[in-house]
Every structure is written in structure tokens, then in C-alpha cells.
N, C-alpha and C positions, 0 to 999 in steps of 0.2 A: 419485484426484483429490487434489491438494495443496490442503488447506484452510488459509485464513489465519485466525488467531485474534487478537483484539484485547483480551482480558482475561486476566490471570494465572490467574484461577479456572478459566476454560475450558480453558487449557493443562493445569493440574494435573489437572482432571477427566478429560480424555481419556487422559492418561498413566496415571492410576490405574485406569481402567476398561477399557482395551483391552489385549490381549495383546501386540501389537507396534506400536510407534509410532516413526516416523522424524521427528525434529523438526529443522527448520531454524530456527536463531536468527540473525537477520540485522539489517541496517540498510538501509533503502530507499535510502540514498546509496551503498551498496557495489555496485560494478559486478560483482564476482565473484559476489556473492549473487544478483544479478539474472540473471547468465548461467547459473547452475546450476539455476535454478528450472525451466526447461523439461525439463531432464534428470530432475529429481525427479518432475515431473509424468508424464513418459513411464514412468519406473520404477514409479510408483504403479499404472499400468495392468497391469503384470505381477504385482503382489502385491496382489490384491484384499482379502485378509484383514488386511493391514497398513494402518495409518493414517499418512498422510503429512500433516504439518502444518507451518506456518510462522508465525513471530511476529517482529514488528519490535521488538527490545529497546530501540531508542531511543525508541519510543513507550511501550512497557510496561517501564519501568525496574525494576519488581519482579522481573522474570525474570533480570536480571543477577546478583543475589545468590542467588536461589533455585537457579539452575542453573549458577552460576559461569561466565558467558559474558563473556569479556574481549576476545575477538578475533572478527572476522567473516570469513567465515561460520563458524559452529559448527554441526555436525550431531551430534545425540545420538540414539542408538538405544536405546529403552527396551523391555525384554521383561518383561512382567508387572509393570509399574510400577517396575522397577529399571533404572538406567543400566547398559548392557552394553558400549557402545562409543562413543567420542567422536572426532570428526574436527574439527580446527581449522585454519583458514587454508589450509594446503597439503595437498591430498589429491586422489585421483582418484575419478571416478564409479564406476569399476570396483571400487575398494576398498569403497565404500558398498554397491554391489549385491551383492558377494560376502558381506558381513556380513548384509545383509537376507535374502539367499537362505539362508544358513546358519541364521539364527534362524527364518525362515519354515518351513524343513524341520523343525527341532526342535519348534516349537510346533504346527504344523498338519499335519505329515506329508507 
């Protein structure tokens, strides 16, 4: 399930406490961001131990500086609280899934 967060504290908390987090930082006015949301939702069903989250950085401005999000969409994969891979603007869902699969295998076996 792709969960939407509305506070920077909640985003920080889940990244800190979960082993694998796939975070979509977007703007609700970004058509590309809106179009990849169903793909991430579907991917989340295949990786139950990973947390899939989204946050609108135009609403939560503090996330821009905290995670250095300057383009939309930005997807950051965090493993054990650390940024491990970043996808910005131009990428494929296949690239994201390959990265999530690799870290899922490493972390959860």
C-alpha cells in the first residue's frame, strides 16, 4: 500500500524505523507523479515488507531541504534509514523494481 504523509516528522519517523522505504516525493500538480502512483501501488503489493510512501513537497516544504528534492518526481529508496538509491525525473518503473527487489532480498532474504 502506498501511504501518503502530510508531515515531515512522520516521513522522518518511518524512514528511521523501517528497514526498507520507497519514498515518492512529488507535487500534486505533476502529471508524471500522478501517473506513476498506480505503478508504485501495484509494486507495493509484491513487497509486503517494504514501506511505500508518498509526500507532496509543495505542501510540506521542509522536505525539499531535508531530502534535497529539486525536481519531480523524485523517488528515494532508503535501507535501514540510509539513502541507497535516488531516481529523479527520468527513470523507468523497471529500474525502481529491480532496486527494491535487490534490497528486499538483501534485507529480508
